[in-house]
C-alpha positions as CSV (number, residue, x, y, z in Angstrom):
1,M,105.4,89.9,116.1
2,D,105.8,93.7,116.3
3,S,104.9,94.3,112.7
4,A,101.3,95.6,112.9
5,I,100.7,99.3,113.2
6,E,97.0,99.3,113.1
7,F,94.0,96.9,113.5
8,R,90.2,96.8,113.4
9,N,88.1,94.4,115.4
10,R,85.3,93.0,113.3
11,D,84.4,90.3,115.9
12,S,80.7,90.5,116.7
13,T,81.1,88.9,120.2
14,C,84.4,90.0,121.8
15,T,86.8,92.7,122.6
16,V,90.4,92.1,121.2
17,Y,93.3,92.9,123.5
18,I,96.8,93.6,122.1
19,W,99.8,92.7,124.3
20,D,103.4,93.7,124.5
21,V,106.3,92.3,126.4
22,D,108.5,94.5,128.6
23,G,112.3,94.3,128.9
24,A,111.9,91.7,131.7
25,G,109.7,89.4,129.6
26,N,106.5,90.3,131.3
27,W,103.3,90.7,129.3
28,Y,101.3,93.9,129.6
29,K,98.1,95.0,127.9
30,Y,99.1,97.7,125.3
31,A,95.7,98.4,123.6
32,H,92.2,97.0,123.2
33,Q,89.3,97.6,120.8
34,P,85.6,96.7,121.5
35,R,83.7,94.3,119.3
36,N,82.3,95.5,116.0
37,S,84.6,98.5,115.7
38,S,84.1,100.4,112.6
39,S,87.3,102.3,112.7
40,W,91.0,101.3,112.7
41,F,93.1,101.6,115.8
42,Y,96.2,103.5,114.6
43,S,98.6,103.8,117.5
44,L,100.1,100.3,117.9
45,D,103.5,101.7,116.9
46,R,104.6,98.2,116.1
47,R,104.2,97.1,119.7
48,N,102.3,93.9,119.5
49,N,103.8,90.7,120.7
50,G,100.4,88.9,120.9
51,H,96.7,89.3,121.1
52,S,93.8,87.7,123.0
53,R,90.1,87.6,122.2
54,C,87.3,87.8,124.8
55,S,89.8,87.6,127.7
56,E,92.0,90.1,129.3
57,G,94.5,87.3,130.1
58,A,97.9,87.5,128.4
59,P,98.4,85.2,125.4
60,I,100.3,82.0,125.9
61,N,103.6,81.6,124.0
62,K,103.9,78.3,122.3
């Protein structure tokens, strides 16, 4: 958690959504990148508590 600073989505089907958690523990969508992205997304700033694929729904903590 919170260690990535960049990502690239090579998924041929889905958009990937990066999620963060606010001070109250609520999930919010921080970034997303469409399928088959050829470039890196550089501005995560270590704010990534989870990700989801194909769905804008927040990830489930297990």
